[in-house]
C-alpha positions as CSV (number, residue, x, y, z in Angstrom):
1,M,0.0,0.0,0.0
2,D,2.9,2.3,0.7
3,D,4.0,2.0,-2.9
4,V,0.6,3.2,-4.0
5,F,1.0,6.4,-2.0
6,L,4.5,6.7,-3.5
7,L,3.1,6.5,-7.0
8,I,0.4,9.1,-6.2
9,R,3.1,11.5,-4.9
10,I,5.3,11.0,-8.0
11,F,2.3,11.5,-10.3
12,L,1.4,14.8,-8.5
13,F,5.1,15.8,-8.6
14,G,5.0,15.3,-12.4
15,V,1.8,17.3,-12.9
16,F,2.8,20.3,-10.7
17,S,6.4,20.4,-11.9
18,L,5.2,20.4,-15.5
19,A,2.6,23.1,-14.8
20,A,5.3,25.2,-13.2
21,V,7.7,24.8,-16.1
22,G,5.0,25.7,-18.6
23,K,4.2,28.8,-16.7
24,L,7.8,29.8,-16.3
25,L,8.1,29.6,-20.1
26,D,5.3,32.1,-20.5
27,P,5.3,34.4,-17.5
28,A,3.3,37.1,-19.3
29,G,0.6,34.6,-20.0
30,S,0.5,33.6,-16.3
31,V,0.0,37.2,-15.3
32,K,-2.7,37.7,-17.9
33,A,-4.5,34.5,-16.7
34,V,-4.4,35.8,-13.1
35,R,-5.8,39.1,-14.3
36,D,-8.5,37.5,-16.4
37,F,-9.6,35.5,-13.3
38,G,-10.4,38.8,-11.6
39,A,-7.3,39.5,-9.5
40,P,-6.8,43.2,-8.9
41,E,-4.3,44.8,-11.3
42,S,-2.1,45.8,-8.4
43,V,-1.4,42.2,-7.3
44,A,-1.9,40.2,-10.6
45,P,1.8,40.4,-11.6
46,A,3.0,39.3,-8.2
47,I,0.6,36.3,-8.2
48,G,1.4,35.4,-11.8
49,Y,5.1,35.3,-11.1
50,A,4.9,33.6,-7.7
51,L,2.5,30.8,-8.8
52,P,5.0,28.6,-10.7
53,F,7.5,28.8,-7.9
54,A,4.9,27.7,-5.4
55,E,4.0,24.8,-7.7
56,I,7.7,23.8,-7.9
57,V,8.0,23.9,-4.0
58,F,4.9,21.8,-3.6
59,A,6.0,19.4,-6.3
60,F,9.4,18.6,-4.8
61,S,7.9,18.4,-1.3
62,L,5.7,15.6,-2.5
63,L,8.7,13.4,-3.3
64,F,9.8,13.0,0.3
65,P,7.5,11.6,3.0
66,V,8.8,13.9,5.6
67,Y,7.6,16.9,3.7
68,S,4.9,15.3,1.6
69,W,2.0,16.2,3.9
70,Y,2.9,19.9,3.8
71,G,3.2,19.7,0.0
72,A,-0.2,18.1,-0.3
73,V,-1.8,20.8,1.9
74,G,-0.2,23.5,-0.3
75,A,-1.2,21.8,-3.5
76,S,-4.8,21.3,-2.2
77,I,-5.1,25.0,-1.4
78,L,-3.9,25.8,-4.9
79,L,-6.3,23.4,-6.5
80,L,-9.2,24.6,-4.4
81,T,-8.4,28.1,-5.5
82,F,-8.3,27.0,-9.1
83,V,-11.5,25.1,-9.0
84,G,-13.3,27.9,-7.2
85,G,-12.0,30.5,-9.6
86,M,-13.0,28.4,-12.6
87,A,-16.5,27.8,-11.2
88,A,-16.9,31.5,-10.5
89,Q,-15.9,32.4,-14.1
90,M,-18.3,29.8,-15.5
91,W,-21.1,31.1,-13.2
92,Q,-20.5,34.6,-14.7
93,G,-20.6,33.3,-18.2
94,K,-16.9,33.8,-18.8
95,A,-14.3,31.4,-20.2
96,P,-10.8,32.9,-19.7
97,D,-7.8,30.9,-20.7
98,C,-6.9,28.7,-17.7
99,H,-3.1,28.7,-18.6
100,C,-3.0,25.5,-16.5
101,F,0.2,24.2,-18.1
102,G,1.4,27.5,-19.5
103,Q,3.1,27.3,-22.8
104,I,2.8,23.5,-22.9
105,H,-1.0,23.3,-22.9
106,S,-3.8,25.7,-22.2
107,E,-7.5,26.0,-22.9
108,P,-10.5,28.1,-22.0
109,V,-12.1,27.3,-18.7
110,G,-14.8,24.7,-19.0
111,I,-16.2,21.5,-17.5
112,K,-13.1,19.5,-18.7
113,S,-10.6,21.7,-16.9
114,V,-12.8,21.8,-13.7
115,I,-13.0,17.9,-13.7
116,R,-9.3,17.6,-14.3
117,N,-8.5,19.8,-11.3
118,M,-11.1,18.0,-9.2
119,V,-9.4,14.7,-9.8
120,L,-6.1,16.2,-8.8
121,L,-7.7,17.8,-5.8
122,L,-9.0,14.4,-4.7
123,A,-5.5,12.9,-5.0
124,T,-4.0,15.7,-2.9
125,L,-6.8,15.5,-0.3
126,F,-6.2,11.7,-0.1
127,L,-2.6,12.5,1.1
128,V,-3.7,15.3,3.4
129,F,-6.2,13.0,5.3
130,R,-3.6,10.3,5.6
131,G,-1.7,12.6,8.0
132,D,2.0,13.5,8.0
133,H,2.9,9.9,9.1
134,G,1.0,8.1,6.4
135,Q,2.5,9.4,3.2
136,G,3.8,6.1,1.9
137,A,7.2,4.7,1.0
138,R,10.4,6.6,0.5
139,I,12.1,6.5,-2.9
140,T,15.0,4.6,-1.4
141,D,12.9,2.1,0.6
142,N,13.4,-1.7,0.1
143,G,16.9,-1.2,-1.3
144,R,15.8,0.7,-4.4
145,D,18.7,2.0,-6.4
146,P,18.7,5.8,-6.9
147,V,18.7,5.1,-10.6
148,F,15.2,3.8,-10.0
149,F,14.1,7.1,-8.6
150,V,15.5,9.0,-11.5
151,L,13.9,6.8,-14.1
152,L,10.5,6.8,-12.3
153,V,10.5,10.6,-12.0
154,A,11.6,11.0,-15.6
155,S,9.0,8.5,-16.8
156,T,6.2,10.3,-14.9
157,L,7.2,13.7,-16.5
158,L,7.5,12.1,-19.9
159,L,4.0,10.6,-19.6
160,V,2.4,13.9,-18.6
161,V,4.2,15.7,-21.4
162,V,3.1,13.0,-23.9
163,V,-0.5,13.2,-22.8
164,S,-0.5,17.1,-23.0
165,Y,0.9,17.0,-26.5
166,L,-1.6,14.4,-27.6
167,I,-4.3,16.7,-26.5
168,K,-2.7,19.6,-28.4
169,I,-2.3,17.4,-31.5
170,S,-6.0,16.4,-31.3
171,A,-7.1,20.0,-31.2
172,N,-4.8,20.9,-34.1
173,Q,-6.2,18.0,-36.1
174,T,-9.7,19.3,-35.6
175,K,-8.6,22.6,-37.0
176,M,-6.8,20.9,-39.9
177,D,-10.0,19.0,-40.7
178,E,-12.0,22.2,-40.8
179,R,-9.4,23.9,-43.1
180,V,-9.6,20.9,-45.5
181,E,-13.4,21.2,-45.6
182,M,-13.0,24.9,-46.5
183,L,-10.5,24.1,-49.3
184,E,-12.9,21.5,-50.6
185,A,-15.6,24.0,-50.6
186,L,-13.5,26.5,-52.4
187,S,-12.7,24.0,-55.1
188,A,-16.4,23.5,-55.5
189,G,-17.0,27.2,-56.0
190,E,-18.2,28.0,-52.5
191,I,-16.6,30.9,-50.5
192,P,-17.3,30.1,-46.8
193,K,-16.4,32.7,-44.2
194,T,-15.4,31.3,-40.8
195,R,-13.4,32.3,-37.8
196,D,-12.4,29.7,-35.2
197,E,-11.9,32.1,-32.3
198,A,-13.9,35.0,-31.0
199,G,-12.4,38.3,-31.7
200,D,-11.3,41.0,-29.3
201,P,-14.4,42.3,-27.5
202,H,-13.7,45.8,-28.8
203,D,-14.1,44.6,-32.3
204,G,-17.9,44.8,-31.6
205,L,-20.2,46.9,-29.5
206,P,-19.4,47.0,-25.7
207,I,-21.7,45.1,-23.4
208,G,-24.4,47.5,-22.3
209,A,-24.5,49.4,-25.6
210,V,-27.9,50.1,-27.2
211,F,-28.4,47.6,-30.0
212,P,-28.8,49.6,-33.3
213,D,-32.4,50.1,-34.5
214,F,-33.2,48.6,-37.9
215,T,-36.0,47.5,-40.2
216,L,-35.4,44.5,-42.4
217,G,-37.7,42.3,-44.5
218,D,-38.6,38.8,-43.3
219,R,-39.3,35.7,-45.4
220,N,-42.4,37.3,-46.8
221,S,-40.7,40.7,-47.3
222,K,-42.7,42.1,-44.3
223,P,-40.7,44.8,-42.5
224,I,-39.5,43.8,-39.0
225,S,-38.0,46.3,-36.6
226,L,-36.0,45.8,-33.4
227,D,-38.9,47.3,-31.4
228,R,-41.2,44.6,-32.7
229,L,-38.7,41.8,-31.8
230,L,-38.4,43.2,-28.3
231,A,-42.1,43.9,-27.8
232,D,-42.4,41.4,-25.0
233,R,-39.0,42.3,-23.4
234,K,-37.7,38.8,-24.1
235,P,-33.9,38.5,-24.7
236,L,-32.7,37.7,-28.2
237,V,-29.8,35.9,-29.8
238,F,-28.9,37.2,-33.3
239,F,-27.2,34.7,-35.6
240,F,-25.4,36.4,-38.5
241,V,-25.0,33.8,-41.3
242,G,-24.7,33.6,-45.1
243,P,-26.0,31.1,-47.7
244,T,-22.5,30.3,-49.0
245,C,-21.0,29.8,-45.5
246,L,-20.5,26.1,-45.0
247,P,-19.9,26.4,-41.2
248,C,-23.3,28.2,-41.1
249,Q,-24.9,25.3,-42.9
250,A,-23.3,22.9,-40.5
251,L,-24.4,24.9,-37.5
252,M,-28.1,25.3,-38.5
253,P,-29.3,22.0,-37.1
254,E,-27.8,23.0,-33.7
255,I,-29.5,26.4,-33.9
256,A,-32.7,24.5,-34.4
257,E,-32.0,22.3,-31.3
258,W,-31.1,25.4,-29.2
259,H,-34.3,27.0,-30.3
260,T,-36.3,24.0,-29.2
261,E,-34.5,23.8,-25.9
262,L,-34.4,27.5,-25.0
263,G,-37.2,29.0,-27.0
264,D,-39.3,29.7,-23.9
265,K,-36.5,31.9,-22.5
266,L,-34.9,33.3,-25.6
267,D,-36.0,34.5,-29.0
268,F,-33.8,33.5,-31.9
269,V,-33.3,35.6,-35.0
270,V,-31.3,34.7,-38.1
271,V,-29.8,37.6,-40.1
272,T,-28.6,36.7,-43.6
273,N,-28.1,38.1,-47.1
274,G,-28.7,36.8,-50.6
275,T,-32.0,35.7,-52.0
276,R,-34.7,34.0,-50.1
277,E,-34.6,31.1,-52.5
278,E,-30.9,30.7,-52.0
279,N,-31.2,30.8,-48.3
280,A,-34.0,28.3,-48.3
281,A,-32.0,25.8,-50.4
282,K,-28.7,26.2,-48.6
283,L,-29.4,26.9,-45.0
284,N,-32.7,25.0,-44.3
285,I,-33.7,27.5,-41.5
286,P,-36.6,26.2,-39.4
287,Y,-39.8,28.2,-40.1
288,S,-40.3,28.8,-36.4
289,I,-37.2,31.0,-36.4
290,P,-37.5,34.5,-37.9
291,V,-35.2,35.2,-40.8
292,L,-34.2,38.8,-41.7
293,F,-32.7,39.7,-45.0
294,Q,-30.1,42.4,-45.4
295,E,-29.6,44.1,-48.8
296,E,-25.9,43.7,-48.3
297,R,-24.5,43.4,-44.7
298,E,-25.8,46.7,-43.2
299,L,-27.0,45.3,-39.8
300,A,-23.9,43.0,-39.4
301,E,-21.6,46.0,-40.2
302,S,-23.4,48.2,-37.7
303,V,-22.5,45.8,-34.9
304,S,-19.1,44.8,-36.4
305,A,-20.1,41.2,-37.1
306,K,-17.4,40.8,-39.7
307,W,-17.5,37.0,-40.0
308,T,-20.1,34.3,-40.5
309,P,-21.3,32.6,-38.4
310,T,-21.4,35.1,-35.6
311,A,-23.8,35.2,-32.7
312,M,-24.7,38.0,-30.3
313,F,-26.9,38.1,-27.2
314,V,-29.2,41.1,-26.6
315,R,-31.0,41.6,-23.4
316,G,-34.8,42.3,-23.2
317,D,-34.1,46.0,-22.7
318,G,-32.5,46.2,-26.1
319,R,-28.9,46.5,-24.8
320,V,-26.0,44.3,-25.9
321,G,-25.6,41.4,-23.5
322,S,-22.5,39.7,-24.9
323,H,-19.4,40.2,-26.9
324,L,-19.5,38.9,-30.4
325,A,-19.1,35.1,-30.7
326,A,-17.4,34.8,-34.1
327,G,-17.0,31.3,-35.5
328,D,-18.9,28.1,-35.0
329,R,-16.9,27.2,-31.8
330,A,-17.4,30.6,-30.2
331,V,-21.2,30.4,-31.1
332,R,-21.4,27.0,-29.3
333,D,-19.6,28.4,-26.3
334,L,-21.9,31.4,-26.1
335,M,-25.0,29.2,-26.3
336,S,-23.6,26.9,-23.6
337,K,-23.1,29.9,-21.3
338,L,-26.6,31.2,-22.0
339,R,-28.0,27.7,-21.3
340,H,-26.6,28.0,-17.7
341,A,-27.2,31.8,-17.2
342,D,-30.1,33.3,-15.3
343,L,-31.7,35.1,-18.2
344,S,-34.2,36.8,-15.9
345,D,-31.4,38.8,-14.2
346,R,-31.5,42.3,-15.6
347,F,-27.7,42.5,-15.5
348,V,-27.1,39.1,-17.3
349,H,-24.2,39.3,-19.7
350,V,-21.6,37.0,-21.3
351,T,-18.0,37.9,-22.0
352,N,-15.6,36.0,-24.2
353,G,-12.8,36.1,-21.6
354,H,-10.9,38.9,-23.2
355,S,-12.2,41.9,-21.4
356,H,-9.9,44.6,-20.1
357,G,-10.3,43.8,-16.4
358,K,-13.5,42.5,-14.9
359,P,-16.6,44.4,-15.9
360,K,-18.4,46.0,-13.0
361,I,-21.9,45.3,-14.5
362,G,-24.5,45.0,-11.8
363,K,-22.3,46.6,-9.2
364,R,-23.8,49.6,-7.3
365,V,-21.8,52.7,-7.3
366,E,-19.9,52.9,-4.0
367,E,-20.1,56.0,-1.8
368,F,-17.7,58.8,-2.7
369,S,-17.4,62.5,-2.2
370,I,-15.6,64.7,-4.7
371,D,-15.8,68.3,-5.9
372,D,-16.5,69.4,-9.5
373,I,-14.7,72.4,-11.0
374,S,-17.4,74.7,-9.9
375,G,-16.9,73.7,-6.2
376,R,-20.1,71.6,-5.9
377,T,-19.6,68.4,-3.9
378,L,-20.8,65.3,-5.7
379,T,-21.7,62.0,-4.1
380,A,-23.0,58.6,-5.3
381,A,-26.5,60.0,-4.8
382,D,-25.9,62.4,-7.7
383,L,-25.6,59.4,-10.0
384,T,-29.2,58.2,-9.2
385,G,-32.6,59.3,-10.3
386,K,-31.7,59.2,-14.0
387,E,-29.2,57.4,-16.2
388,T,-25.8,58.8,-16.2
389,L,-23.0,58.6,-18.7
390,A,-19.7,58.7,-16.8
391,V,-16.9,59.7,-19.2
392,F,-13.3,59.3,-18.3
393,W,-11.3,62.0,-20.2
394,S,-7.8,63.6,-20.3
395,R,-6.5,66.8,-21.8
396,T,-3.3,65.0,-22.9
397,C,-5.2,62.4,-24.9
398,P,-5.7,63.4,-28.6
399,H,-8.7,61.1,-29.0
400,C,-10.3,62.7,-25.9
401,V,-9.7,66.2,-27.3
402,N,-11.2,65.2,-30.6
403,M,-14.3,63.8,-28.8
404,M,-14.9,66.9,-26.7
405,K,-16.7,68.9,-29.5
406,G,-19.3,66.2,-29.8
407,L,-19.7,65.9,-26.0
408,R,-20.1,69.7,-25.7
409,E,-22.8,69.8,-28.5
410,W,-24.7,66.9,-27.0
411,D,-24.4,68.4,-23.5
412,S,-25.9,71.6,-24.6
413,S,-28.7,70.1,-26.7
414,K,-29.7,66.8,-25.0
415,G,-33.4,66.4,-24.1
416,P,-34.9,65.8,-20.6
417,H,-35.1,62.1,-21.2
418,E,-31.5,61.6,-22.2
419,P,-28.9,60.6,-19.7
420,N,-27.0,62.9,-17.4
421,L,-23.3,63.5,-18.1
422,I,-20.4,63.6,-15.7
423,V,-16.7,63.9,-16.9
424,F,-13.8,62.6,-14.8
425,S,-10.4,64.1,-15.7
426,E,-7.2,65.2,-14.0
427,G,-5.2,68.4,-14.1
428,E,-6.0,72.0,-13.3
429,H,-9.5,73.4,-12.7
430,A,-8.9,76.4,-14.9
431,D,-8.0,74.3,-18.0
432,H,-11.2,72.3,-17.7
433,A,-13.3,75.4,-17.2
434,K,-12.5,76.3,-20.8
435,L,-14.2,73.1,-22.0
436,G,-17.6,74.8,-21.9
437,L,-19.6,71.9,-20.5
438,K,-22.8,72.5,-18.5
439,S,-22.5,69.1,-16.9
440,P,-20.2,68.4,-14.0
441,V,-16.5,68.0,-14.7
442,V,-14.6,66.4,-11.8
443,I,-10.8,66.7,-11.3
444,D,-10.0,63.1,-10.1
445,N,-6.2,63.1,-9.9
446,G,-5.1,59.5,-10.1
447,Y,-8.6,58.6,-11.3
448,E,-9.2,56.9,-8.0
449,T,-13.0,57.4,-8.1
450,A,-13.1,56.7,-11.9
451,I,-11.3,53.4,-11.5
452,E,-13.9,52.3,-8.9
453,L,-16.6,53.0,-11.5
454,G,-14.9,50.7,-14.1
455,M,-12.6,53.2,-16.0
456,F,-10.2,51.7,-18.4
457,G,-8.0,54.3,-20.1
458,T,-9.1,57.5,-21.8
459,P,-11.4,58.1,-23.5
460,S,-13.7,55.5,-21.9
461,A,-17.1,55.5,-20.3
462,V,-19.6,53.5,-18.4
463,L,-23.4,53.8,-18.1
464,I,-25.0,54.0,-14.7
465,D,-28.8,53.4,-14.4
466,E,-31.2,55.5,-12.4
467,E,-30.8,53.3,-9.3
468,G,-27.0,53.8,-9.3
469,Y,-26.0,50.4,-10.8
470,I,-23.3,50.1,-13.4
471,V,-25.0,48.6,-16.5
472,S,-22.2,48.5,-19.0
473,E,-18.6,47.5,-19.3
474,A,-16.0,50.2,-20.0
475,A,-16.7,51.4,-23.5
476,I,-13.3,52.4,-25.0
477,G,-13.1,55.0,-27.8
478,S,-15.5,57.6,-29.0
479,A,-17.7,55.3,-31.2
480,N,-18.2,52.8,-28.3
481,I,-18.9,55.5,-25.8
482,W,-21.6,57.0,-28.0
483,S,-23.1,53.5,-28.5
484,L,-23.9,53.4,-24.7
485,I,-26.6,56.0,-25.2
486,G,-27.7,54.9,-28.7
487,R,-26.0,57.6,-30.7
488,K,-23.5,57.5,-33.5
489,D,-20.0,59.0,-33.4
490,P,-20.5,62.6,-34.6
């Protein structure tokens, strides 16, 4: 039995040492993974660089019975943290890259990565509950030659490496098969458009933006508007497809299955181009799912859906609820997250794991007290009663300076039902008084208050609802900022 515990320890040594080496080969990726899991920016680098060294210490502790229990305790704490972090990300509808084995092997957080870590956790807990005097045989027990120890450790590491690379080869083979299918389609005269991975979230509208209004013809050329689709305040999923897109054709049966499964919670809308006859022949879209026809790609371009297939979740209030899911895999991932999401939550949203920091959507504005340039003291209560666009601005930012003319014009002409405006900046009061804004301008040196609101760089902005809750992620750039209030970049 002691030999069984020895084998468990050597196996765990192989896993943790391999994970540490992989992270050391890609330290920047480790820091990014820690940041994507929600660690504060101030501590993410320290955690990212310290993690592989902790794994090495625990790995080598497991080799020796006198230290093994302590190594098992440390490894269990790490694994509990990993499992908890992954579960939290999945609960929030996110799938950041786990970076579990660094440069050797990594994958988006999912059921598979959680199960793998749970299995490892059970192994470490098995050693923990054995106590510090029940850790099994020593490497040199029973007259074992030290060469045996070296060979055993080397074999364990080799086995873990081989398994990791087999997984990577399998994933690459799947991609190769898809590319072969595309080449075959091209030789047959088809021109499919596909994208395996979701693009950067800022390729599309930010979460919380107003989905652009439109009117498109349906199967019977009857005009359908966004207001009509949202008449019952039911959330929507838009699928942007094309009749010559082979991945779209392959995905259509799954869209039909998702509609059957989730149709009581979600409305599905297919947006395509081409003729109605061509779409009917190539895509075989179920008649129960509305189909809207673009003359070219006007609606897709207005939301930056550059590829087909692409899916996008829209909340019942008409605001964007997800980043673009570009490519069949990303579409499946989005639908999996929506399947497990609480769609009745007014703050429900799905990220693709590439957000700049963790969105503060659904978080109430914390108490603060700060003076604007006129000397008026503003508090969190001033951001309630009406929607507020909080803009984060800087005099030294050329893009901010270019945006100010549009802000000033809107500020002076906006109607009573449009959101309030507050601008956070830094510098001298006198310089900002020249901006000519009627709305409050706050000098927030260091952007301490702005960061608490979700600021990410300048110019950026978040939208705050009338109850003081943040309802958008940080919209970066002029066009994305205007999209939060349903306006186009002037």
